[in-house]
C-alpha positions in Angstrom: -6.4 -10.7 -4.9 -3.3 -8.9 -6.8 0.4 -9.0 -5.8 2.2 -5.7 -5.4 5.9 -5.9 -5.5 7.9 -3.7 -3.2 10.8 -1.9 -4.9 12.7 -1.0 -1.8 16.3 -1.8 -3.1 19.3 0.8 -2.4 19.5 1.9 -6.1 17.1 3.0 -8.9 19.3 0.7 -11.3 18.5 -2.2 -9.0 14.8 -1.5 -8.8 14.4 -1.0 -12.7 16.3 -4.1 -13.1 13.7 -6.0 -11.0 10.9 -4.3 -12.7 12.3 -5.8 -15.9 12.4 -9.2 -14.7 8.6 -8.9 -13.9 7.8 -7.9 -17.5 4.7 -10.0 -18.4 3.3 -10.9 -14.9 0.0 -9.5 -13.6 1.9 -7.4 -10.7 1.7 -4.0 -9.2 4.8 -2.2 -8.3 5.3 -0.1 -5.1 7.5 2.9 -5.0 8.4 4.0 -1.3 9.5 7.1 0.2 13.2 6.3 -0.2 13.1 5.7 -3.9 10.7 8.6 -4.5 13.1 11.0 -2.8 16.1 9.7 -4.2 14.6 9.3 -8.0 11.8 11.4 -8.0 8.7 11.6 -10.4 10.6 10.8 -13.4 11.1 7.3 -11.9 7.3 6.5 -12.1 7.7 7.3 -15.9 10.6 4.9 -16.2 8.8 2.3 -14.7 5.8 2.6 -17.0 8.3 2.9 -19.9 9.5 -0.7 -19.0 5.9 -2.3 -19.4 2.3 -1.4 -18.7 2.9 -1.5 -15.0 0.4 -0.2 -12.5 2.4 1.7 -9.9 1.2 2.1 -5.9 2.9 5.5 -4.6 3.6 4.7 -0.9 4.4 8.1 0.5 1.7 8.2 3.5 0.7 11.5 3.3 -0.1 13.6 6.5 -0.2 17.2 6.8 -3.0 19.8 7.0 -5.8 19.1 4.7 -5.3 21.7 1.8 -1.3 20.7 2.0 -2.5 17.1 1.4 -4.9 17.8 -1.3 -2.2 19.8 -3.0 0.4 16.9 -2.8 -2.3 14.2 -3.8 -3.0 16.2 -6.9 0.5 16.5 -7.8 1.1 12.9 -7.4 -2.1 11.8 -9.3 -0.7 13.9 -12.2 2.7 12.0 -11.8 0.7 8.9 -13.1 0.7 6.8 -9.9 -2.4 4.3 -10.0 -2.7 4.0 -6.2 -1.8 6.4 -3.3 -2.1 6.6 0.4 -2.5 9.1 3.3 -2.7 8.5 7.0 -6.2 8.0 8.2 -5.3 9.7 11.5 -5.0 12.9 9.6 -8.8 13.3 10.2 -12.3 13.1 8.3 -11.8 16.6 7.1 -8.4 16.1 5.4 -9.4 13.0 3.7 -12.5 14.4 2.5 -10.5 17.4 1.2 -8.4 15.0 -0.7 -11.0 13.3 -2.3 -12.8 16.3 -3.2 -9.8 17.6 -5.3 -9.1 14.3 -6.7 -12.6 13.8 -7.7 -12.6 16.9 -9.9 -9.7 15.5 -12.1 -10.9 13.6 -15.5 -9.1 10.6 -13.7 -7.8 9.6 -10.6 -5.8 7.0 -8.7 -7.1 4.7 -6.1 -6.8 6.5 -2.6 -6.3 4.2 0.5 -5.6 5.1 4.1 -3.1 3.8 6.4 -4.8 2.5 9.7 -2.0 1.2 11.6 1.6 0.7 10.7 2.5 -3.1 10.4 5.6 -2.4 12.6 3.4 -1.7 15.5 2.6 -4.3 18.0 -0.3 -3.6 20.5 1.6 -1.9 22.9 3.5 0.6 20.8 0.5 1.6 19.1 -1.3 2.3 22.5 1.9 4.3 23.4 1.2 6.6 20.4 -2.5 6.6 20.0 -3.8 5.8 23.5 -6.2 3.3 22.1 -6.7 -0.4 21.6 -5.4 -1.2 18.0 -8.5 -3.1 16.8 -10.7 -0.7 18.0 -8.6 2.3 16.2 -8.3 0.4 13.1 -12.3 0.0 13.2 -12.9 3.6 13.6 -10.0 4.9 11.1 -11.9 2.4 8.6 -15.5 3.9 9.0 -14.0 7.3 9.0 -12.3 6.7 5.5 -15.0 4.8 3.8 -17.3 7.8 5.1 -14.9 10.3 3.4 -15.1 8.4 0.1 -11.9 6.5 0.0 -11.4 3.3 -1.8 -9.6 1.1 0.7 -7.2 0.8 3.6 -3.5 -0.1 4.3 -3.7 -2.6 7.1 -2.3 -5.7 8.3 -3.8 -9.2 7.3 -4.9 -9.5 10.8 -7.2 -6.5 10.4 -8.5 -7.1 6.6 -11.9 -8.9 7.5 -12.5 -6.5 10.7 -12.3 -3.7 8.1 -14.7 -5.0 5.5 -17.1 -6.2 8.3 -17.1 -2.6 9.6 -17.7 -1.1 6.0 -18.1 -3.1 2.8 -17.1 -6.2 1.1 -15.9 -4.0 -1.7 -13.8 -1.3 0.5 -10.2 -2.5 -0.5 -7.7 -3.7 1.7 -4.0 -3.7 0.8 -1.8 -5.5 3.4 2.1 -5.3 3.6 3.9 -7.6 5.8 3.2 -10.6 3.8 5.7 -13.4 4.2 4.6 -15.7 1.4 6.5 -18.9 2.4 7.3 -18.3 6.2 10.1 -16.0 6.0 11.4 -13.7 8.5 9.5 -10.9 9.8 12.3 -8.6 9.8 11.1 -5.1 11.2 7.6 -5.9 11.0 5.4 -7.2 13.8 2.2 -8.2 12.5 3.0 -10.4 9.6 1.0 -13.3 8.0 1.3 -15.8 5.0 -0.5 -16.1 1.9 -3.0 -18.5 3.2 -4.2 -16.0 6.0 -4.2 -13.1 3.4 -6.8 -15.3 1.2 -8.8 -16.1 4.4 -8.9 -12.6 5.6 -10.0 -11.2 2.1 -6.9 -9.2 1.4 -7.5 -7.4 -2.0 -3.9 -6.6 -2.6 -0.7 -8.0 -0.7 2.6 -6.1 -0.7 5.9 -8.5 -0.8 9.1 -6.9 -0.7 12.2 -8.8 0.7 11.1 -12.3 -0.1 11.3 -11.2 -3.9 14.2 -8.9 -4.1 16.2 -10.8 -2.0 15.9 -14.1 -4.0 18.3 -15.1 -6.7 15.3 -15.9 -8.8 12.8 -13.1 -8.2 10.6 -13.7 -11.1 10.1 -17.6 -10.0 9.2 -16.2 -6.4 6.6 -14.1 -8.1 5.3 -16.8 -10.3 4.8 -19.1 -7.1 2.9 -16.4 -5.5 0.7 -15.6 -8.2 0.1 -19.3 -8.9 -1.0 -19.5 -5.1 -3.1 -16.8 -5.0 
């Protein structure tokens, strides 16, 4: 299991300061939509200039297949080590993205978003008109068959996805509250013990780290526990 630290703070300077505090730890860094729109592709270079960090660029691509493939190719060349797209964009879109990326000399890991962890069962059903677990299983099989590397999902669905696809099909789980912290705007959250039990390959932790006065210490505690 790998720890992915979410750089979701309000300024580039604050995110870079956090990255500097984490030098030497075996962590990934997650750059989300706000940071990427504000700070651009150059921010990925700056993070990699701080240390040899691996970066998950969390933009959740969703568009027509060729547009998604164009965007994925650009992101790959920016230097992201992992990217994601929405599984609900469909099998053809995912296959188109993978065909484009597999033609590159090297490519990032590509994960598909199953169901946002902010959804509860009723909210998901209102949008997708489907049971959440059944939809996650369907999206996962579709993504696996399209050649992706894994899924973004809640801890609660990690084992379900691996059972429906392969033990080697990666799961990255946001909404992890390592020591029982508040769920905030997330609905389907879990702690470290549940993440380990459900076989999460990557856990994403944000607020419990960057809102702490000792973020490096929190990361060290998480790494020790996982």
